[in-house]
C-alpha positions as CSV (number, residue, x, y, z in Angstrom):
1,M,47.0,-4.3,22.2
2,G,44.8,-4.7,24.8
3,L,43.0,-2.0,27.5
4,Q,45.2,-0.3,29.7
5,N,45.3,-0.6,33.1
6,T,43.7,1.6,35.3
7,N,42.4,0.7,39.2
8,P,39.0,2.4,39.7
9,T,39.6,3.2,43.2
10,T,43.0,5.2,42.8
11,T,41.0,7.8,40.3
12,V,40.6,11.3,41.4
13,A,37.0,10.8,40.0
14,W,36.1,7.5,42.3
15,R,37.5,9.6,45.6
16,K,35.1,12.5,44.4
17,L,32.3,9.7,44.1
18,Q,33.3,8.5,47.2
19,N,32.7,11.8,49.2
20,H,30.1,12.7,46.7
21,F,28.2,9.4,48.0
22,S,28.9,10.2,51.4
23,Q,26.2,13.2,50.7
24,M,23.5,11.2,48.3
25,Q,23.2,7.6,50.1
26,N,20.3,9.4,52.9
27,N,18.5,11.6,50.2
28,S,15.1,11.4,49.2
29,I,14.3,10.7,45.2
30,K,10.8,12.0,45.8
31,E,12.0,15.2,47.4
32,M,14.5,15.7,44.7
33,F,11.4,15.5,42.1
34,E,9.3,18.2,44.1
35,N,12.2,20.3,44.4
36,D,13.1,19.8,40.6
37,A,10.0,20.0,38.2
38,S,12.2,19.5,35.2
39,R,14.4,16.4,36.4
40,A,12.8,14.1,34.1
41,N,13.3,15.8,31.5
42,N,17.1,16.2,32.4
43,F,17.6,12.4,33.5
44,H,16.6,10.6,30.5
45,I,17.5,9.6,26.5
46,K,15.4,9.8,23.7
47,W,17.3,7.2,20.8
48,N,15.0,6.0,17.5
49,D,12.1,4.0,19.1
50,F,13.6,4.2,22.7
51,L,12.9,6.2,25.7
52,V,15.4,5.7,28.2
53,D,14.1,7.7,31.8
54,Y,16.8,7.0,34.9
55,S,15.3,9.8,36.8
56,K,14.0,7.8,39.1
57,N,17.6,7.0,40.5
58,N,19.5,8.5,43.6
59,I,21.5,11.3,41.8
60,N,21.6,14.7,40.8
61,Q,23.4,16.4,37.7
62,E,26.5,16.0,40.1
63,T,26.5,12.6,40.3
64,I,26.0,11.9,36.5
65,D,29.3,14.8,35.8
66,L,31.6,12.4,38.4
67,L,30.4,9.4,36.8
68,L,31.6,10.5,33.6
69,E,34.5,11.6,34.8
70,L,35.6,8.1,36.1
71,A,34.8,7.3,32.2
72,Q,37.1,9.4,30.7
73,E,39.7,8.8,33.3
74,V,40.1,5.1,32.7
75,N,40.0,5.8,28.7
76,L,36.7,4.6,27.8
77,K,36.7,6.5,24.7
78,E,39.9,4.6,23.8
79,A,38.7,1.1,24.8
80,I,35.2,2.0,23.0
81,A,37.8,2.2,19.6
82,K,39.3,-0.4,20.5
83,Y,36.9,-2.9,21.0
84,F,35.3,-2.2,17.5
85,Q,38.8,-2.1,15.6
86,G,39.7,-5.5,16.7
87,D,42.2,-5.0,19.1
88,L,43.0,-8.0,20.8
89,I,41.5,-7.0,24.5
90,N,40.7,-10.4,25.3
91,Q,44.6,-10.8,26.8
92,T,44.4,-14.1,28.4
93,E,43.3,-15.8,25.2
94,N,44.9,-13.6,22.7
95,R,41.8,-12.7,21.1
96,A,39.8,-9.9,19.7
97,V,35.8,-9.5,20.8
98,L,34.3,-8.7,17.3
99,H,31.0,-10.0,17.6
100,T,29.8,-6.4,16.7
101,A,31.5,-7.3,13.2
102,L,29.0,-9.5,12.6
103,R,26.0,-7.3,12.3
104,S,28.0,-4.6,10.6
105,S,27.0,-3.6,7.1
106,K,28.8,-4.7,3.9
107,D,30.7,-1.3,3.2
108,K,33.0,-1.7,6.6
109,T,36.7,-2.8,7.0
110,I,37.5,-4.4,9.8
111,L,40.7,-6.4,10.6
112,V,41.7,-9.2,11.9
113,D,45.0,-10.4,11.6
114,G,45.4,-8.1,8.6
115,K,42.5,-9.7,7.2
116,N,39.0,-7.9,6.5
117,V,36.3,-10.1,8.0
118,I,33.2,-8.6,6.6
119,P,33.5,-10.3,3.0
120,E,33.4,-13.8,5.2
121,I,30.9,-12.8,7.2
122,F,28.9,-12.1,4.5
123,E,29.3,-15.4,3.1
124,V,28.0,-17.2,5.9
125,K,24.7,-15.5,6.2
126,N,24.0,-15.5,2.5
127,K,24.7,-20.0,3.3
128,I,22.3,-19.7,6.3
129,E,19.4,-17.2,4.2
130,L,19.9,-20.0,1.4
131,F,19.5,-22.9,3.9
132,S,16.5,-21.3,5.5
133,N,14.5,-20.3,2.7
134,E,15.4,-24.1,1.4
135,V,14.1,-25.5,4.6
136,I,11.2,-23.3,5.1
137,S,9.7,-23.5,1.7
138,G,10.3,-27.5,2.2
139,E,12.2,-27.4,-1.3
140,R,14.9,-29.1,1.5
141,K,13.5,-32.6,2.6
142,G,13.8,-35.5,4.8
143,Y,15.2,-38.7,4.3
144,T,11.8,-39.8,3.2
145,G,10.9,-37.1,0.8
146,K,8.7,-35.3,3.2
147,P,9.4,-31.4,4.5
148,F,10.6,-30.9,8.0
149,T,7.7,-29.9,10.1
150,D,10.1,-29.2,13.5
151,V,14.0,-28.2,14.2
152,V,16.1,-28.8,17.0
153,N,19.1,-26.9,18.3
154,I,21.4,-28.7,20.1
155,G,23.7,-26.7,22.2
156,I,24.5,-25.4,26.0
157,G,25.3,-21.8,26.9
158,G,25.3,-18.9,24.6
159,S,25.0,-21.8,22.0
160,D,21.5,-22.5,23.7
161,L,20.4,-19.4,25.5
162,G,20.6,-17.0,23.0
163,P,18.7,-18.9,20.2
164,A,16.6,-19.9,22.6
165,M,15.6,-16.4,23.7
166,V,15.4,-14.4,20.9
167,V,13.2,-17.5,19.5
168,E,11.1,-17.3,22.3
169,A,10.7,-13.3,22.2
170,L,10.1,-13.3,18.0
171,Q,7.6,-15.9,17.8
172,Y,4.9,-13.6,17.2
173,Y,7.5,-13.6,13.3
174,S,7.6,-17.3,13.6
175,N,6.2,-19.6,10.5
176,H,5.3,-23.3,10.7
177,L,8.3,-24.7,11.7
178,K,8.2,-26.1,15.6
179,V,11.2,-25.1,17.5
180,H,12.8,-27.2,20.2
181,F,16.3,-26.6,22.4
182,V,18.1,-29.3,23.8
183,S,20.6,-28.3,26.2
184,N,20.9,-30.1,29.6
185,V,23.0,-33.5,29.6
186,D,19.9,-34.5,31.8
187,G,18.7,-38.2,29.7
188,D,15.1,-37.1,31.1
189,H,15.9,-34.1,29.6
190,I,16.1,-35.4,25.9
191,N,13.9,-37.8,26.3
192,E,11.1,-35.6,26.5
193,I,11.5,-33.7,23.6
194,I,12.4,-36.8,21.1
195,K,9.3,-38.3,22.1
196,K,7.6,-35.9,20.5
197,L,9.5,-35.8,16.9
198,N,9.0,-37.8,13.7
199,P,12.2,-38.4,12.7
200,E,11.3,-38.3,9.2
201,T,10.6,-34.7,9.5
202,T,12.9,-33.6,11.9
203,L,16.3,-31.3,11.4
204,F,19.2,-31.4,14.1
205,V,21.1,-28.4,14.5
206,I,24.1,-29.3,16.4
207,V,26.2,-25.9,17.7
208,S,29.6,-26.4,19.2
209,K,32.4,-24.6,18.2
210,T,35.4,-27.1,18.8
211,F,32.6,-30.2,18.4
212,T,33.8,-31.5,22.0
213,T,31.3,-29.9,24.5
214,Q,30.4,-33.0,26.5
215,E,26.8,-32.5,26.8
216,T,26.4,-31.4,23.7
217,L,28.1,-34.2,22.2
218,T,26.6,-36.9,24.1
219,N,22.7,-35.3,23.5
220,S,24.1,-35.5,19.4
221,E,25.1,-38.9,19.8
222,T,22.0,-40.0,21.6
223,I,19.7,-38.2,19.5
224,R,21.6,-39.7,16.4
225,T,20.9,-43.2,17.6
226,W,17.5,-42.6,17.9
227,F,17.1,-41.4,14.9
228,L,18.9,-44.7,13.7
229,S,16.6,-46.6,15.6
230,R,14.4,-49.1,13.4
231,K,11.7,-48.6,16.1
232,F,11.0,-44.8,14.8
233,G,11.9,-45.0,11.6
234,T,14.0,-46.6,8.5
235,A,16.7,-44.1,8.5
236,K,20.2,-45.4,7.8
237,Q,23.8,-44.1,8.3
238,E,23.8,-41.6,5.4
239,D,20.8,-40.5,6.4
240,V,22.4,-38.3,9.1
241,A,23.7,-35.9,5.9
242,K,20.0,-34.6,5.2
243,H,18.7,-34.4,8.9
244,F,21.8,-33.1,10.8
245,V,23.8,-29.9,10.6
246,A,26.5,-28.1,12.3
247,V,27.5,-24.6,13.1
248,S,31.3,-25.9,14.8
249,T,35.0,-24.9,13.9
250,N,36.2,-28.6,13.6
251,I,35.2,-30.1,10.3
252,Q,36.5,-33.4,10.9
253,K,35.0,-33.8,14.0
254,V,32.2,-32.9,12.4
255,T,31.8,-35.0,9.5
256,D,32.9,-38.2,11.4
257,F,29.9,-37.6,13.4
258,G,28.1,-38.2,9.3
259,I,27.1,-34.8,8.8
260,D,27.7,-33.3,4.5
261,S,30.5,-30.8,4.8
262,N,28.3,-28.8,2.7
263,N,25.8,-28.6,6.0
264,I,28.8,-26.8,8.1
265,F,28.4,-23.2,9.2
266,P,31.5,-21.7,10.5
267,M,32.2,-19.9,13.6
268,W,35.1,-17.7,14.7
269,D,37.5,-17.4,17.8
270,W,36.8,-14.1,17.8
271,V,33.0,-14.4,19.1
272,G,32.1,-15.5,22.4
273,G,29.6,-18.1,22.9
274,R,28.0,-16.0,24.9
275,F,27.5,-13.4,22.2
276,S,27.2,-15.7,19.9
277,L,23.5,-15.4,18.5
278,W,24.6,-12.9,15.6
279,S,26.2,-15.3,14.3
280,A,26.0,-19.0,12.5
281,V,24.6,-20.1,15.9
282,G,21.6,-18.0,15.0
283,L,20.6,-20.1,12.3
284,T,17.5,-21.7,14.5
285,I,16.5,-18.0,15.2
286,S,16.6,-17.6,10.8
287,L,15.1,-20.6,10.4
288,A,12.2,-20.0,13.3
289,V,11.0,-16.6,12.0
290,G,13.0,-16.3,8.5
291,F,16.1,-15.1,7.4
292,E,14.7,-11.0,7.0
293,N,13.7,-10.9,10.3
294,F,17.3,-12.4,11.7
295,D,18.9,-10.0,9.2
296,D,16.7,-7.3,10.9
297,L,17.7,-8.4,14.3
298,L,21.4,-7.9,13.2
299,K,20.6,-4.6,12.0
300,G,18.9,-3.2,15.1
301,A,21.5,-4.1,17.1
302,N,24.5,-2.9,14.5
303,Q,22.5,0.5,15.1
304,M,22.7,0.3,18.9
305,D,26.6,-0.2,18.0
306,E,26.4,2.6,16.2
307,H,25.1,4.6,18.6
308,F,27.7,3.4,22.0
309,S,30.6,4.0,19.7
310,E,29.7,7.2,18.2
311,T,27.4,9.4,20.7
312,K,28.5,11.6,23.4
313,F,29.0,9.4,26.8
314,D,26.2,11.8,28.6
315,Q,23.7,10.7,26.1
316,N,24.8,7.0,25.2
317,I,22.2,4.4,26.6
318,P,24.5,1.8,27.6
319,V,27.7,3.9,28.9
320,V,24.7,6.2,31.3
321,L,23.1,2.2,32.3
322,A,26.6,0.9,32.9
323,L,27.6,3.9,35.0
324,L,24.6,3.9,37.2
325,S,25.2,0.0,37.5
326,I,29.0,0.7,39.0
327,W,26.8,3.7,41.3
328,Y,25.1,1.2,43.2
329,N,27.4,-1.8,42.7
330,N,30.4,-0.2,44.3
331,F,29.1,2.6,46.7
332,F,25.6,1.9,48.0
333,G,27.3,-2.0,48.2
334,A,23.9,-3.6,45.7
335,E,24.6,-6.7,44.9
336,S,22.3,-7.4,42.2
337,E,19.5,-5.8,39.6
338,A,16.8,-6.9,38.8
339,L,15.0,-7.3,35.2
340,I,11.5,-6.9,34.6
341,P,10.5,-7.4,31.0
342,Y,6.5,-6.5,31.0
343,T,5.8,-8.8,27.9
344,Q,5.5,-12.4,28.4
345,Y,7.4,-12.9,25.2
346,L,11.0,-11.7,27.1
347,Q,10.6,-14.4,29.9
348,K,14.1,-15.9,29.0
349,L,16.0,-12.3,28.6
350,A,17.3,-12.7,32.3
351,P,18.3,-16.5,32.2
352,Y,20.2,-15.4,28.4
353,L,21.6,-11.6,30.1
354,Q,22.7,-13.8,33.6
355,Q,25.0,-15.4,31.4
356,G,26.2,-12.5,29.9
357,I,26.7,-10.6,32.6
358,M,27.8,-12.8,35.2
359,E,30.0,-14.7,33.3
360,S,31.7,-12.0,31.7
361,N,32.2,-9.1,34.4
362,G,32.0,-12.1,37.7
363,K,36.4,-11.6,38.0
364,S,38.1,-11.0,41.2
365,I,41.7,-10.8,39.6
366,D,41.8,-7.6,37.4
367,R,44.1,-7.1,34.3
368,D,47.4,-6.9,36.3
369,G,46.5,-10.1,37.7
370,K,46.1,-8.8,40.6
371,M,43.4,-9.4,43.3
372,V,40.5,-6.7,43.2
373,N,39.9,-4.7,46.2
374,Y,36.5,-3.9,45.0
375,Q,33.2,-5.4,44.1
376,T,33.0,-6.5,40.5
377,G,30.1,-8.7,38.6
378,T,26.5,-8.1,40.0
379,I,23.9,-10.7,40.3
380,I,21.4,-10.5,37.4
381,W,17.5,-11.8,37.9
382,G,14.2,-11.4,37.1
383,E,11.1,-12.5,35.3
384,P,7.9,-10.9,33.2
385,G,5.9,-8.4,34.8
386,T,3.2,-8.8,36.3
387,N,3.9,-12.4,37.5
388,S,6.5,-11.1,39.1
389,Q,4.5,-9.0,41.0
390,H,3.0,-11.4,42.4
391,A,6.1,-13.3,43.5
392,F,9.4,-11.5,44.7
393,F,8.1,-7.4,44.5
394,Q,7.6,-8.1,48.3
395,L,11.5,-8.1,48.5
396,I,12.2,-4.8,46.3
397,H,9.7,-2.8,48.0
398,Q,9.2,-3.9,51.8
399,G,12.9,-6.3,52.1
400,T,16.2,-4.8,53.6
401,K,18.2,-5.5,50.4
402,L,18.4,-2.4,47.9
403,I,17.9,-3.6,44.5
404,P,18.2,-1.4,41.6
405,T,15.5,-2.2,38.7
406,D,15.2,-2.0,35.1
407,F,11.6,-2.4,34.0
408,I,11.3,-2.8,30.1
409,G,8.2,-2.0,28.4
410,Y,6.7,-1.8,24.8
411,V,3.9,1.1,23.9
412,K,2.1,-1.3,21.3
413,P,0.9,-4.7,22.2
414,L,1.7,-7.0,19.0
415,Y,-1.9,-8.3,18.5
416,G,-3.8,-5.0,19.4
417,N,-5.8,-5.9,22.8
418,K,-5.8,-3.0,24.3
419,D,-7.8,-3.9,27.5
420,H,-5.0,-6.4,27.9
421,H,-2.3,-4.1,27.3
422,D,-4.2,-0.9,28.9
423,K,-3.8,-3.2,32.2
424,L,-0.6,-4.8,31.7
425,M,1.2,-1.2,31.2
426,S,-0.7,0.6,34.1
427,N,1.5,-2.2,36.5
428,F,4.4,-1.0,34.4
429,F,4.2,2.8,34.8
430,A,2.4,2.3,38.8
431,Q,5.3,-0.2,40.5
432,T,8.2,2.4,39.3
433,E,6.0,4.8,40.9
434,A,5.3,3.1,43.9
435,L,9.1,2.0,44.2
436,L,9.7,5.9,43.6
437,N,7.4,7.4,46.7
438,G,6.6,4.1,48.7
439,K,3.8,5.1,51.2
440,S,3.6,7.3,54.1
441,E,2.4,6.6,57.6
442,E,-0.3,9.8,56.7
443,Q,-1.1,7.7,53.9
444,V,-2.1,4.6,55.5
445,M,-4.0,6.2,58.7
446,E,-5.8,8.0,55.7
447,E,-6.7,4.3,54.0
448,F,-7.7,2.7,57.5
449,E,-9.7,6.2,58.4
450,K,-11.6,5.1,54.9
451,Q,-11.6,1.3,55.9
452,G,-13.3,2.1,59.3
453,I,-9.9,0.7,61.0
454,S,-8.6,2.8,64.3
455,G,-7.5,1.9,67.6
456,E,-5.0,-0.5,68.9
457,K,-5.6,-2.6,65.6
458,A,-4.3,0.6,63.6
459,K,-1.5,1.1,65.5
460,F,-0.4,-2.7,65.2
461,L,-1.0,-2.7,61.8
462,K,0.1,0.8,60.9
463,P,4.2,-0.6,60.7
464,F,3.1,-3.4,58.2
465,K,1.5,-1.1,55.7
466,V,4.2,1.8,55.0
467,F,6.7,1.9,52.7
468,T,9.6,3.9,52.6
469,G,9.9,3.9,48.8
470,N,13.6,5.1,47.7
471,K,13.8,2.6,45.6
472,P,16.0,3.2,42.2
473,T,14.6,2.0,39.0
474,N,15.3,2.8,35.3
475,T,12.3,2.5,32.4
476,I,13.1,1.3,29.2
477,L,10.2,2.0,26.9
478,V,10.2,0.8,23.4
479,D,7.7,1.5,20.7
480,K,7.0,-2.2,19.9
481,L,9.1,-5.4,20.3
482,T,10.4,-6.2,16.7
483,P,13.9,-8.0,15.5
484,K,15.2,-4.5,15.4
485,S,14.1,-3.1,18.7
486,L,15.2,-6.9,19.9
487,G,18.6,-6.4,18.7
488,S,18.8,-3.4,19.8
489,L,18.0,-4.1,23.0
490,I,20.0,-7.2,23.2
491,A,23.0,-4.9,21.6
492,L,22.5,-2.3,25.0
493,Y,22.8,-5.0,27.8
494,E,26.1,-6.1,25.8
495,H,28.1,-2.7,25.6
496,K,26.4,-2.3,29.3
497,I,28.7,-5.1,30.1
498,F,31.6,-3.7,28.2
499,V,32.1,-0.1,30.0
500,Q,31.4,-1.7,33.3
501,G,34.4,-4.2,32.6
502,V,36.7,-1.5,31.1
503,I,36.0,0.7,34.5
504,W,36.2,-2.6,36.9
505,N,39.4,-2.8,35.0
506,I,38.9,-6.6,34.2
507,F,39.1,-9.7,31.5
508,S,35.2,-9.3,30.3
509,Y,35.6,-11.7,27.6
510,D,37.3,-14.7,28.8
511,Q,35.5,-17.7,31.5
512,W,38.6,-19.5,33.2
513,G,35.9,-20.3,36.2
514,V,33.7,-22.2,33.4
515,E,36.5,-24.9,32.8
516,L,37.5,-25.9,36.4
517,G,34.2,-27.3,36.5
518,K,34.8,-29.5,33.1
519,Q,37.8,-30.9,34.3
520,L,37.0,-32.3,37.2
521,A,33.5,-33.3,35.6
522,N,35.4,-35.4,33.4
523,S,37.8,-36.8,36.0
524,I,34.9,-37.8,38.6
525,L,32.8,-39.4,35.3
526,E,35.9,-41.8,34.9
527,D,35.3,-42.5,38.8
528,I,32.1,-43.3,38.1
529,N,32.2,-45.5,34.9
530,T,35.3,-47.5,36.5
531,S,33.4,-47.8,40.0
532,E,37.0,-46.8,41.7
533,I,36.5,-43.7,43.4
534,K,39.8,-41.3,43.2
535,K,41.4,-39.0,46.0
536,H,38.5,-36.3,46.6
537,D,37.5,-34.3,49.4
538,S,35.5,-36.4,52.6
539,S,32.6,-35.2,51.2
540,T,32.8,-35.9,47.5
541,T,33.8,-39.4,48.1
542,F,31.2,-40.0,51.0
543,L,28.7,-38.9,48.2
544,L,30.5,-40.8,45.7
545,K,30.0,-44.3,47.5
546,H,26.4,-43.3,48.0
547,F,25.5,-42.8,44.3
548,L,28.1,-46.3,43.2
549,A,26.1,-47.9,46.1
550,K,22.3,-47.8,44.3
């Protein structure tokens, strides 16, 4: 059974929200704070080591009540149950969506086609643990008997973005292995990576569910050729088995490549690529930070899964954040959301979530196969603070666009440098306060007076110095960046995606839009290889002729 179809705009709650929006759209968040001393106390959620403050939004209790009514009217509770039970909610591909099962406890029973998948999941986890321990300890060696010093992850999309983001985020917990990521089919990129490597001490992890992805296979074949080149070492074809492992379902193609069947880590079709870091796709994570930390990442995600599936909606972090996003996207007309982590470790979180959110909910067809008559997927972007403050924050503060923003910060730094961390976090708190309050004409004139600016100069400068404020933000404050808290944070945004997809009545877990470009690329590659241009639009034909003439 899949999810039931409900066009959200036909619900009673949606009509109520439209009426409510007309009363709220010009409200001052600052004034709502002034009129309610308990506002922050009423609009926050504490869970484990997370504090989520959503009081700096253009909402009141009626807003939240109506959004919760909407969630109830589209049967969100039933949808969540189907999500976790393994129902075929990815109906266009006839698949369950069970990345949550990958981080479940051993005593659970989760059925796919009548079979409990948990024993199989733990069998793969055990294999990841054994392999990781052997490589990290130096017990598993390369073809010349030397221990591995470097690991190269070869994949694209979820096979790259997830592991790369987590390895970057958890580098504080890393070991002696140097980890590299190859994704783009750009030959310059791959050559920049391999020129730093020693073939005798490098392990390659090829991640491709079907072992047919053009970019991943091209990069893998280039690296294998480099590995076997006499210019760089003395490796023979049989040595490929010691240096290459694969995460894939296509055993035949993997073994044909030269990889030992014992070094194939299986995947499942009920795990979408953009949610696959929890599976054997996370092998590189386990190698980079050790299996124990990888397992803690899974445990943290599982804790968020339990919070999401068991907590009442008004205290449910993913549900509340998803509903607020719906409020801004569908009623205020906000088209994008910014994500600002105040830690350099999470510099790849926004690019990772761009795939998760925009590939999932970038849909214009509803579950009945009809064109939607409302906005769906939001555009996600962001960079770490404080760097972002010196780049695009001007647009958020004084631009013409409404950009709801999530601020993610940590109470404790990992290296304990209090001076740096206090300065970082003072900016973290100051930015949400500034976005809320802005700066009034009176404040600007007071500053001018102190600076000795008056007359025509003050009159001219005043409008440029005024900030309207009233910019909505959520603050996610976590005690410390650990594998567990990172797992919880990623899972939080995964479930936010799910809730939005249910309310928008779209299939979040297929990605047919990704396929069209792949098909056309294969056709154009044939044109390039044969220098015979088939029928295209006049622009593409013009560009191909220019490219082939060089």
